[in-house]
mmCIF file of the N, C-alpha and C atoms, coordinates in Angstrom:
data_MODEL
# 
_entry.id   MODEL 
# 
loop_
_atom_site.group_PDB 
_atom_site.id 
_atom_site.type_symbol 
_atom_site.label_atom_id 
_atom_site.label_alt_id 
_atom_site.label_comp_id 
_atom_site.label_asym_id 
_atom_site.label_entity_id 
_atom_site.label_seq_id 
_atom_site.pdbx_PDB_ins_code 
_atom_site.Cartn_x 
_atom_site.Cartn_y 
_atom_site.Cartn_z 
_atom_site.occupancy 
_atom_site.B_iso_or_equiv 
_atom_site.pdbx_formal_charge 
_atom_site.auth_seq_id 
_atom_site.auth_comp_id 
_atom_site.auth_asym_id 
_atom_site.auth_atom_id 
_atom_site.pdbx_PDB_model_num 
ATOM 1   N N  . MET A 1 1  ? 97.787  134.052 -37.961 1.00 0.00 ? 1  MET A N  1 
ATOM 2   C CA . MET A 1 1  ? 97.161  134.528 -36.628 1.00 0.00 ? 1  MET A CA 1 
ATOM 3   C C  . MET A 1 1  ? 95.637  134.300 -36.816 1.00 0.00 ? 1  MET A C  1 
ATOM 4   N N  . ILE A 1 2  ? 95.036  133.566 -35.882 1.00 0.00 ? 2  ILE A N  1 
ATOM 5   C CA . ILE A 1 2  ? 93.662  133.397 -35.888 1.00 0.00 ? 2  ILE A CA 1 
ATOM 6   C C  . ILE A 1 2  ? 93.093  134.138 -34.915 1.00 0.00 ? 2  ILE A C  1 
ATOM 7   N N  . ASP A 1 3  ? 92.223  135.033 -35.316 1.00 0.00 ? 3  ASP A N  1 
ATOM 8   C CA . ASP A 1 3  ? 91.678  136.235 -34.663 1.00 0.00 ? 3  ASP A CA 1 
ATOM 9   C C  . ASP A 1 3  ? 90.167  135.813 -34.218 1.00 0.00 ? 3  ASP A C  1 
ATOM 10  N N  . VAL A 1 4  ? 90.139  135.626 -32.755 1.00 0.00 ? 4  VAL A N  1 
ATOM 11  C CA . VAL A 1 4  ? 88.822  135.074 -32.483 1.00 0.00 ? 4  VAL A CA 1 
ATOM 12  C C  . VAL A 1 4  ? 88.212  136.250 -31.383 1.00 0.00 ? 4  VAL A C  1 
ATOM 13  N N  . ARG A 1 5  ? 88.696  137.232 -31.570 1.00 0.00 ? 5  ARG A N  1 
ATOM 14  C CA . ARG A 1 5  ? 88.041  138.504 -30.777 1.00 0.00 ? 5  ARG A CA 1 
ATOM 15  C C  . ARG A 1 5  ? 86.739  138.570 -31.020 1.00 0.00 ? 5  ARG A C  1 
ATOM 16  N N  . GLY A 1 6  ? 85.897  138.684 -29.973 1.00 0.00 ? 6  GLY A N  1 
ATOM 17  C CA . GLY A 1 6  ? 84.244  139.154 -30.226 1.00 0.00 ? 6  GLY A CA 1 
ATOM 18  C C  . GLY A 1 6  ? 83.448  137.847 -30.394 1.00 0.00 ? 6  GLY A C  1 
ATOM 19  N N  . LEU A 1 7  ? 84.151  136.692 -30.567 1.00 0.00 ? 7  LEU A N  1 
ATOM 20  C CA . LEU A 1 7  ? 83.417  135.469 -30.874 1.00 0.00 ? 7  LEU A CA 1 
ATOM 21  C C  . LEU A 1 7  ? 83.019  134.895 -29.712 1.00 0.00 ? 7  LEU A C  1 
ATOM 22  N N  . SER A 1 8  ? 81.733  134.110 -29.463 1.00 0.00 ? 8  SER A N  1 
ATOM 23  C CA . SER A 1 8  ? 81.494  133.377 -28.430 1.00 0.00 ? 8  SER A CA 1 
ATOM 24  C C  . SER A 1 8  ? 81.652  131.802 -28.742 1.00 0.00 ? 8  SER A C  1 
ATOM 25  N N  . CYS A 1 9  ? 81.893  131.230 -27.638 1.00 0.00 ? 9  CYS A N  1 
ATOM 26  C CA . CYS A 1 9  ? 82.286  129.412 -27.750 1.00 0.00 ? 9  CYS A CA 1 
ATOM 27  C C  . CYS A 1 9  ? 81.061  129.006 -28.086 1.00 0.00 ? 9  CYS A C  1 
ATOM 28  N N  . PRO A 1 10 ? 80.942  128.006 -29.003 1.00 0.00 ? 10 PRO A N  1 
ATOM 29  C CA . PRO A 1 10 ? 82.351  127.388 -29.350 1.00 0.00 ? 10 PRO A CA 1 
ATOM 30  C C  . PRO A 1 10 ? 82.962  127.785 -30.761 1.00 0.00 ? 10 PRO A C  1 
ATOM 31  N N  . GLU A 1 11 ? 82.554  128.930 -31.049 1.00 0.00 ? 11 GLU A N  1 
ATOM 32  C CA . GLU A 1 11 ? 83.247  129.274 -32.297 1.00 0.00 ? 11 GLU A CA 1 
ATOM 33  C C  . GLU A 1 11 ? 84.607  129.372 -32.322 1.00 0.00 ? 11 GLU A C  1 
ATOM 34  N N  . PRO A 1 12 ? 85.307  129.909 -31.296 1.00 0.00 ? 12 PRO A N  1 
ATOM 35  C CA . PRO A 1 12 ? 86.919  130.238 -31.297 1.00 0.00 ? 12 PRO A CA 1 
ATOM 36  C C  . PRO A 1 12 ? 87.504  128.725 -31.267 1.00 0.00 ? 12 PRO A C  1 
ATOM 37  N N  . VAL A 1 13 ? 86.943  127.671 -30.622 1.00 0.00 ? 13 VAL A N  1 
ATOM 38  C CA . VAL A 1 13 ? 87.477  126.376 -30.513 1.00 0.00 ? 13 VAL A CA 1 
ATOM 39  C C  . VAL A 1 13 ? 87.507  125.831 -32.027 1.00 0.00 ? 13 VAL A C  1 
ATOM 40  N N  . ILE A 1 14 ? 86.113  125.984 -32.725 1.00 0.00 ? 14 ILE A N  1 
ATOM 41  C CA . ILE A 1 14 ? 85.891  125.427 -33.908 1.00 0.00 ? 14 ILE A CA 1 
ATOM 42  C C  . ILE A 1 14 ? 86.997  125.923 -34.959 1.00 0.00 ? 14 ILE A C  1 
ATOM 43  N N  . MET A 1 15 ? 87.206  127.408 -34.803 1.00 0.00 ? 15 MET A N  1 
ATOM 44  C CA . MET A 1 15 ? 88.193  128.033 -35.698 1.00 0.00 ? 15 MET A CA 1 
ATOM 45  C C  . MET A 1 15 ? 89.605  127.450 -35.488 1.00 0.00 ? 15 MET A C  1 
ATOM 46  N N  . VAL A 1 16 ? 90.145  127.252 -34.209 1.00 0.00 ? 16 VAL A N  1 
ATOM 47  C CA . VAL A 1 16 ? 91.341  126.634 -34.040 1.00 0.00 ? 16 VAL A CA 1 
ATOM 48  C C  . VAL A 1 16 ? 91.389  125.320 -34.533 1.00 0.00 ? 16 VAL A C  1 
ATOM 49  N N  . GLN A 1 17 ? 90.298  124.410 -34.301 1.00 0.00 ? 17 GLN A N  1 
ATOM 50  C CA . GLN A 1 17 ? 90.192  122.900 -34.800 1.00 0.00 ? 17 GLN A CA 1 
ATOM 51  C C  . GLN A 1 17 ? 90.382  123.138 -36.318 1.00 0.00 ? 17 GLN A C  1 
ATOM 52  N N  . LYS A 1 18 ? 89.620  123.880 -37.218 1.00 0.00 ? 18 LYS A N  1 
ATOM 53  C CA . LYS A 1 18 ? 89.841  123.967 -38.553 1.00 0.00 ? 18 LYS A CA 1 
ATOM 54  C C  . LYS A 1 18 ? 91.314  124.382 -38.773 1.00 0.00 ? 18 LYS A C  1 
ATOM 55  N N  . ALA A 1 19 ? 91.712  125.198 -38.318 1.00 0.00 ? 19 ALA A N  1 
ATOM 56  C CA . ALA A 1 19 ? 93.353  125.553 -38.674 1.00 0.00 ? 19 ALA A CA 1 
ATOM 57  C C  . ALA A 1 19 ? 94.213  124.346 -38.233 1.00 0.00 ? 19 ALA A C  1 
ATOM 58  N N  . MET A 1 20 ? 94.148  123.664 -37.126 1.00 0.00 ? 20 MET A N  1 
ATOM 59  C CA . MET A 1 20 ? 95.059  122.694 -36.863 1.00 0.00 ? 20 MET A CA 1 
ATOM 60  C C  . MET A 1 20 ? 94.820  121.349 -37.864 1.00 0.00 ? 20 MET A C  1 
ATOM 61  N N  . ALA A 1 21 ? 93.761  121.195 -38.623 1.00 0.00 ? 21 ALA A N  1 
ATOM 62  C CA . ALA A 1 21 ? 93.425  120.373 -39.403 1.00 0.00 ? 21 ALA A CA 1 
ATOM 63  C C  . ALA A 1 21 ? 94.376  120.667 -40.703 1.00 0.00 ? 21 ALA A C  1 
ATOM 64  N N  . LEU A 1 22 ? 94.755  121.753 -40.917 1.00 0.00 ? 22 LEU A N  1 
ATOM 65  C CA . LEU A 1 22 ? 95.646  122.158 -41.946 1.00 0.00 ? 22 LEU A CA 1 
ATOM 66  C C  . LEU A 1 22 ? 97.023  121.413 -41.899 1.00 0.00 ? 22 LEU A C  1 
ATOM 67  N N  . GLY A 1 23 ? 97.376  121.151 -40.753 1.00 0.00 ? 23 GLY A N  1 
ATOM 68  C CA . GLY A 1 23 ? 98.802  120.292 -40.292 1.00 0.00 ? 23 GLY A CA 1 
ATOM 69  C C  . GLY A 1 23 ? 99.928  121.306 -40.058 1.00 0.00 ? 23 GLY A C  1 
ATOM 70  N N  . ASP A 1 24 ? 99.730  122.377 -39.775 1.00 0.00 ? 24 ASP A N  1 
ATOM 71  C CA . ASP A 1 24 ? 100.947 123.289 -39.351 1.00 0.00 ? 24 ASP A CA 1 
ATOM 72  C C  . ASP A 1 24 ? 101.511 122.877 -38.138 1.00 0.00 ? 24 ASP A C  1 
ATOM 73  N N  . SER A 1 25 ? 102.667 123.332 -37.784 1.00 0.00 ? 25 SER A N  1 
ATOM 74  C CA . SER A 1 25 ? 103.292 123.086 -36.504 1.00 0.00 ? 25 SER A CA 1 
ATOM 75  C C  . SER A 1 25 ? 103.052 124.014 -35.479 1.00 0.00 ? 25 SER A C  1 
ATOM 76  N N  . GLU A 1 26 ? 102.609 125.322 -35.744 1.00 0.00 ? 26 GLU A N  1 
ATOM 77  C CA . GLU A 1 26 ? 102.547 126.255 -34.819 1.00 0.00 ? 26 GLU A CA 1 
ATOM 78  C C  . GLU A 1 26 ? 101.396 127.238 -35.304 1.00 0.00 ? 26 GLU A C  1 
ATOM 79  N N  . TYR A 1 27 ? 100.700 127.714 -34.384 1.00 0.00 ? 27 TYR A N  1 
ATOM 80  C CA . TYR A 1 27 ? 99.528  128.691 -34.579 1.00 0.00 ? 27 TYR A CA 1 
ATOM 81  C C  . TYR A 1 27 ? 99.817  129.588 -33.505 1.00 0.00 ? 27 TYR A C  1 
ATOM 82  N N  . THR A 1 28 ? 99.100  130.978 -33.809 1.00 0.00 ? 28 THR A N  1 
ATOM 83  C CA . THR A 1 28 ? 98.994  132.184 -32.865 1.00 0.00 ? 28 THR A CA 1 
ATOM 84  C C  . THR A 1 28 ? 97.669  132.378 -32.885 1.00 0.00 ? 28 THR A C  1 
ATOM 85  N N  . VAL A 1 29 ? 96.939  132.483 -31.605 1.00 0.00 ? 29 VAL A N  1 
ATOM 86  C CA . VAL A 1 29 ? 95.569  132.993 -31.584 1.00 0.00 ? 29 VAL A CA 1 
ATOM 87  C C  . VAL A 1 29 ? 95.325  134.268 -30.735 1.00 0.00 ? 29 VAL A C  1 
ATOM 88  N N  . GLN A 1 30 ? 94.620  135.040 -31.113 1.00 0.00 ? 30 GLN A N  1 
ATOM 89  C CA . GLN A 1 30 ? 94.260  136.321 -30.522 1.00 0.00 ? 30 GLN A CA 1 
ATOM 90  C C  . GLN A 1 30 ? 92.963  136.254 -29.970 1.00 0.00 ? 30 GLN A C  1 
ATOM 91  N N  . SER A 1 31 ? 92.788  136.517 -28.836 1.00 0.00 ? 31 SER A N  1 
ATOM 92  C CA . SER A 1 31 ? 91.328  136.483 -27.998 1.00 0.00 ? 31 SER A CA 1 
ATOM 93  C C  . SER A 1 31 ? 91.194  137.505 -27.162 1.00 0.00 ? 31 SER A C  1 
ATOM 94  N N  . ASP A 1 32 ? 89.919  137.994 -26.778 1.00 0.00 ? 32 ASP A N  1 
ATOM 95  C CA . ASP A 1 32 ? 89.599  138.970 -25.783 1.00 0.00 ? 32 ASP A CA 1 
ATOM 96  C C  . ASP A 1 32 ? 88.769  138.401 -24.773 1.00 0.00 ? 32 ASP A C  1 
ATOM 97  N N  . SER A 1 33 ? 88.682  136.972 -24.705 1.00 0.00 ? 33 SER A N  1 
ATOM 98  C CA . SER A 1 33 ? 87.846  136.406 -23.829 1.00 0.00 ? 33 SER A CA 1 
ATOM 99  C C  . SER A 1 33 ? 88.634  135.162 -22.936 1.00 0.00 ? 33 SER A C  1 
ATOM 100 N N  . LYS A 1 34 ? 88.596  135.338 -21.642 1.00 0.00 ? 34 LYS A N  1 
ATOM 101 C CA . LYS A 1 34 ? 89.171  134.458 -20.892 1.00 0.00 ? 34 LYS A CA 1 
ATOM 102 C C  . LYS A 1 34 ? 88.553  133.006 -21.028 1.00 0.00 ? 34 LYS A C  1 
ATOM 103 N N  . THR A 1 35 ? 87.218  132.951 -21.218 1.00 0.00 ? 35 THR A N  1 
ATOM 104 C CA . THR A 1 35 ? 86.586  131.645 -21.433 1.00 0.00 ? 35 THR A CA 1 
ATOM 105 C C  . THR A 1 35 ? 86.985  131.004 -22.641 1.00 0.00 ? 35 THR A C  1 
ATOM 106 N N  . ALA A 1 36 ? 87.262  131.678 -23.602 1.00 0.00 ? 36 ALA A N  1 
ATOM 107 C CA . ALA A 1 36 ? 87.682  131.195 -24.873 1.00 0.00 ? 36 ALA A CA 1 
ATOM 108 C C  . ALA A 1 36 ? 89.106  130.700 -24.809 1.00 0.00 ? 36 ALA A C  1 
ATOM 109 N N  . VAL A 1 37 ? 89.799  131.325 -24.156 1.00 0.00 ? 37 VAL A N  1 
ATOM 110 C CA . VAL A 1 37 ? 91.291  130.950 -24.035 1.00 0.00 ? 37 VAL A CA 1 
ATOM 111 C C  . VAL A 1 37 ? 91.170  129.584 -22.987 1.00 0.00 ? 37 VAL A C  1 
ATOM 112 N N  . GLU A 1 38 ? 90.310  129.524 -22.006 1.00 0.00 ? 38 GLU A N  1 
ATOM 113 C CA . GLU A 1 38 ? 90.296  128.307 -21.195 1.00 0.00 ? 38 GLU A CA 1 
ATOM 114 C C  . GLU A 1 38 ? 89.807  127.224 -22.226 1.00 0.00 ? 38 GLU A C  1 
ATOM 115 N N  . ASN A 1 39 ? 88.864  127.449 -22.923 1.00 0.00 ? 39 ASN A N  1 
ATOM 116 C CA . ASN A 1 39 ? 88.274  126.433 -23.726 1.00 0.00 ? 39 ASN A CA 1 
ATOM 117 C C  . ASN A 1 39 ? 89.166  125.778 -24.881 1.00 0.00 ? 39 ASN A C  1 
ATOM 118 N N  . ILE A 1 40 ? 89.793  126.813 -25.528 1.00 0.00 ? 40 ILE A N  1 
ATOM 119 C CA . ILE A 1 40 ? 90.932  126.458 -26.410 1.00 0.00 ? 40 ILE A CA 1 
ATOM 120 C C  . ILE A 1 40 ? 92.142  125.752 -25.856 1.00 0.00 ? 40 ILE A C  1 
ATOM 121 N N  . THR A 1 41 ? 92.429  126.134 -24.614 1.00 0.00 ? 41 THR A N  1 
ATOM 122 C CA . THR A 1 41 ? 93.684  125.468 -23.928 1.00 0.00 ? 41 THR A CA 1 
ATOM 123 C C  . THR A 1 41 ? 93.189  123.864 -23.759 1.00 0.00 ? 41 THR A C  1 
ATOM 124 N N  . ARG A 1 42 ? 91.850  123.793 -23.259 1.00 0.00 ? 42 ARG A N  1 
ATOM 125 C CA . ARG A 1 42 ? 91.455  122.296 -22.918 1.00 0.00 ? 42 ARG A CA 1 
ATOM 126 C C  . ARG A 1 42 ? 91.586  121.481 -24.223 1.00 0.00 ? 42 ARG A C  1 
ATOM 127 N N  . PHE A 1 43 ? 90.999  122.192 -25.361 1.00 0.00 ? 43 PHE A N  1 
ATOM 128 C CA . PHE A 1 43 ? 91.068  121.330 -26.641 1.00 0.00 ? 43 PHE A CA 1 
ATOM 129 C C  . PHE A 1 43 ? 92.300  120.955 -27.144 1.00 0.00 ? 43 PHE A C  1 
ATOM 130 N N  . VAL A 1 44 ? 93.343  122.015 -27.137 1.00 0.00 ? 44 VAL A N  1 
ATOM 131 C CA . VAL A 1 44 ? 94.548  121.943 -27.728 1.00 0.00 ? 44 VAL A CA 1 
ATOM 132 C C  . VAL A 1 44 ? 95.289  120.772 -26.905 1.00 0.00 ? 44 VAL A C  1 
ATOM 133 N N  . LEU A 1 45 ? 95.364  121.011 -25.519 1.00 0.00 ? 45 LEU A N  1 
ATOM 134 C CA . LEU A 1 45 ? 96.065  119.967 -24.813 1.00 0.00 ? 45 LEU A CA 1 
ATOM 135 C C  . LEU A 1 45 ? 95.531  118.665 -24.980 1.00 0.00 ? 45 LEU A C  1 
ATOM 136 N N  . ALA A 1 46 ? 94.259  118.413 -25.134 1.00 0.00 ? 46 ALA A N  1 
ATOM 137 C CA . ALA A 1 46 ? 93.665  117.078 -25.488 1.00 0.00 ? 46 ALA A CA 1 
ATOM 138 C C  . ALA A 1 46 ? 94.188  116.459 -26.957 1.00 0.00 ? 46 ALA A C  1 
ATOM 139 N N  . GLN A 1 47 ? 94.622  117.335 -27.771 1.00 0.00 ? 47 GLN A N  1 
ATOM 140 C CA . GLN A 1 47 ? 95.133  116.976 -28.968 1.00 0.00 ? 47 GLN A CA 1 
ATOM 141 C C  . GLN A 1 47 ? 96.493  116.793 -29.007 1.00 0.00 ? 47 GLN A C  1 
ATOM 142 N N  . GLY A 1 48 ? 97.252  116.864 -27.902 1.00 0.00 ? 48 GLY A N  1 
ATOM 143 C CA . GLY A 1 48 ? 98.632  116.589 -27.730 1.00 0.00 ? 48 GLY A CA 1 
ATOM 144 C C  . GLY A 1 48 ? 99.615  117.793 -28.039 1.00 0.00 ? 48 GLY A C  1 
ATOM 145 N N  . TYR A 1 49 ? 99.000  119.096 -28.085 1.00 0.00 ? 49 TYR A N  1 
ATOM 146 C CA . TYR A 1 49 ? 99.888  120.154 -28.565 1.00 0.00 ? 49 TYR A CA 1 
ATOM 147 C C  . TYR A 1 49 ? 100.299 120.765 -27.153 1.00 0.00 ? 49 TYR A C  1 
ATOM 148 N N  . THR A 1 50 ? 101.336 121.849 -27.227 1.00 0.00 ? 50 THR A N  1 
ATOM 149 C CA . THR A 1 50 ? 101.487 122.566 -26.030 1.00 0.00 ? 50 THR A CA 1 
ATOM 150 C C  . THR A 1 50 ? 100.952 123.975 -26.360 1.00 0.00 ? 50 THR A C  1 
ATOM 151 N N  . ILE A 1 51 ? 100.878 124.642 -25.295 1.00 0.00 ? 51 ILE A N  1 
ATOM 152 C CA . ILE A 1 51 ? 100.334 126.039 -25.442 1.00 0.00 ? 51 ILE A CA 1 
ATOM 153 C C  . ILE A 1 51 ? 100.861 126.847 -24.405 1.00 0.00 ? 51 ILE A C  1 
ATOM 154 N N  . VAL A 1 52 ? 101.041 128.254 -24.833 1.00 0.00 ? 52 VAL A N  1 
ATOM 155 C CA . VAL A 1 52 ? 101.488 129.028 -23.968 1.00 0.00 ? 52 VAL A CA 1 
ATOM 156 C C  . VAL A 1 52 ? 100.472 130.241 -24.203 1.00 0.00 ? 52 VAL A C  1 
ATOM 157 N N  . SER A 1 53 ? 100.104 130.853 -23.240 1.00 0.00 ? 53 SER A N  1 
ATOM 158 C CA . SER A 1 53 ? 99.260  132.043 -23.420 1.00 0.00 ? 53 SER A CA 1 
ATOM 159 C C  . SER A 1 53 ? 99.880  133.069 -22.349 1.00 0.00 ? 53 SER A C  1 
ATOM 160 N N  . LYS A 1 54 ? 99.450  134.457 -22.878 1.00 0.00 ? 54 LYS A N  1 
ATOM 161 C CA . LYS A 1 54 ? 99.879  135.703 -22.160 1.00 0.00 ? 54 LYS A CA 1 
ATOM 162 C C  . LYS A 1 54 ? 98.688  136.732 -22.296 1.00 0.00 ? 54 LYS A C  1 
ATOM 163 N N  . GLU A 1 55 ? 98.363  137.356 -21.293 1.00 0.00 ? 55 GLU A N  1 
ATOM 164 C CA . GLU A 1 55 ? 97.402  138.433 -21.178 1.00 0.00 ? 55 GLU A CA 1 
ATOM 165 C C  . GLU A 1 55 ? 98.071  139.624 -21.023 1.00 0.00 ? 55 GLU A C  1 
ATOM 166 N N  . GLU A 1 56 ? 97.543  140.638 -21.959 1.00 0.00 ? 56 GLU A N  1 
ATOM 167 C CA . GLU A 1 56 ? 98.097  142.014 -21.859 1.00 0.00 ? 56 GLU A CA 1 
ATOM 168 C C  . GLU A 1 56 ? 96.887  143.007 -22.252 1.00 0.00 ? 56 GLU A C  1 
ATOM 169 N N  . ASN A 1 57 ? 96.567  143.734 -21.241 1.00 0.00 ? 57 ASN A N  1 
ATOM 170 C CA . ASN A 1 57 ? 95.517  144.885 -21.357 1.00 0.00 ? 57 ASN A CA 1 
ATOM 171 C C  . ASN A 1 57 ? 94.190  144.156 -21.885 1.00 0.00 ? 57 ASN A C  1 
ATOM 172 N N  . GLY A 1 58 ? 93.854  143.013 -21.252 1.00 0.00 ? 58 GLY A N  1 
ATOM 173 C CA . GLY A 1 58 ? 92.494  142.509 -21.486 1.00 0.00 ? 58 GLY A CA 1 
ATOM 174 C C  . GLY A 1 58 ? 92.728  141.544 -22.882 1.00 0.00 ? 58 GLY A C  1 
ATOM 175 N N  . GLU A 1 59 ? 93.725  141.440 -23.581 1.00 0.00 ? 59 GLU A N  1 
ATOM 176 C CA . GLU A 1 59 ? 93.800  140.756 -24.964 1.00 0.00 ? 59 GLU A CA 1 
ATOM 177 C C  . GLU A 1 59 ? 94.788  139.502 -24.635 1.00 0.00 ? 59 GLU A C  1 
ATOM 178 N N  . TYR A 1 60 ? 94.526  138.325 -25.071 1.00 0.00 ? 60 TYR A N  1 
ATOM 179 C CA . TYR A 1 60 ? 95.334  137.095 -24.920 1.00 0.00 ? 60 TYR A CA 1 
ATOM 180 C C  . TYR A 1 60 ? 95.954  136.728 -26.229 1.00 0.00 ? 60 TYR A C  1 
ATOM 181 N N  . ILE A 1 61 ? 97.241  136.388 -26.045 1.00 0.00 ? 61 ILE A N  1 
ATOM 182 C CA . ILE A 1 61 ? 97.872  136.012 -27.291 1.00 0.00 ? 61 ILE A CA 1 
ATOM 183 C C  . ILE A 1 61 ? 98.212  134.491 -26.873 1.00 0.00 ? 61 ILE A C  1 
ATOM 184 N N  . ILE A 1 62 ? 97.892  133.473 -27.612 1.00 0.00 ? 62 ILE A N  1 
ATOM 185 C CA . ILE A 1 62 ? 98.041  132.052 -27.359 1.00 0.00 ? 62 ILE A CA 1 
ATOM 186 C C  . ILE A 1 62 ? 98.903  131.529 -28.575 1.00 0.00 ? 62 ILE A C  1 
ATOM 187 N N  . THR A 1 63 ? 99.949  130.857 -28.193 1.00 0.00 ? 63 THR A N  1 
ATOM 188 C CA . THR A 1 63 ? 100.862 130.225 -28.966 1.00 0.00 ? 63 THR A CA 1 
ATOM 189 C C  . THR A 1 63 ? 100.710 128.819 -28.815 1.00 0.00 ? 63 THR A C  1 
ATOM 190 N N  . ILE A 1 64 ? 100.317 128.071 -29.835 1.00 0.00 ? 64 ILE A N  1 
ATOM 191 C CA . ILE A 1 64 ? 99.937  126.597 -29.908 1.00 0.00 ? 64 ILE A CA 1 
ATOM 192 C C  . ILE A 1 64 ? 101.180 125.816 -30.754 1.00 0.00 ? 64 ILE A C  1 
ATOM 193 N N  . THR A 1 65 ? 101.786 124.770 -30.171 1.00 0.00 ? 65 THR A N  1 
ATOM 194 C CA . THR A 1 65 ? 102.952 124.261 -30.986 1.00 0.00 ? 65 THR A CA 1 
ATOM 195 C C  . THR A 1 65 ? 102.735 122.652 -30.714 1.00 0.00 ? 65 THR A C  1 
ATOM 196 N N  . LYS A 1 66 ? 102.908 122.135 -31.957 1.00 0.00 ? 66 LYS A N  1 
ATOM 197 C CA . LYS A 1 66 ? 102.763 120.678 -31.954 1.00 0.00 ? 66 LYS A CA 1 
ATOM 198 C C  . LYS A 1 66 ? 104.065 120.293 -31.555 1.00 0.00 ? 66 LYS A C  1 
ATOM 199 N N  . GLN A 1 67 ? 103.700 119.034 -30.814 1.00 0.00 ? 67 GLN A N  1 
ATOM 200 C CA . GLN A 1 67 ? 105.019 118.488 -30.110 1.00 0.00 ? 67 GLN A CA 1 
ATOM 201 C C  . GLN A 1 67 ? 105.676 117.517 -30.823 1.00 0.00 ? 67 GLN A C  1 
# 
C-alpha cells in the first residue's frame, strides 16, 4: 500500500512512480486528495497501466494494474 494521504502534488505522483520502477504488476494507493488521484490517474494511464479508484468517506483507494 502506497499511502499518500496528506501529501501535496507532485509528491504522490513521485511516490507512485518510484514504486512502479520496482516492477510489480499491481499497486494500491491510499489518498485523501481528489487532485492527487487525478494526477496519479493521468500518470498511470500514460505509462500503459489500468487504474480503478473508489472514494469512500473522503478517502480514495486506487488500484493500479500492469496490462
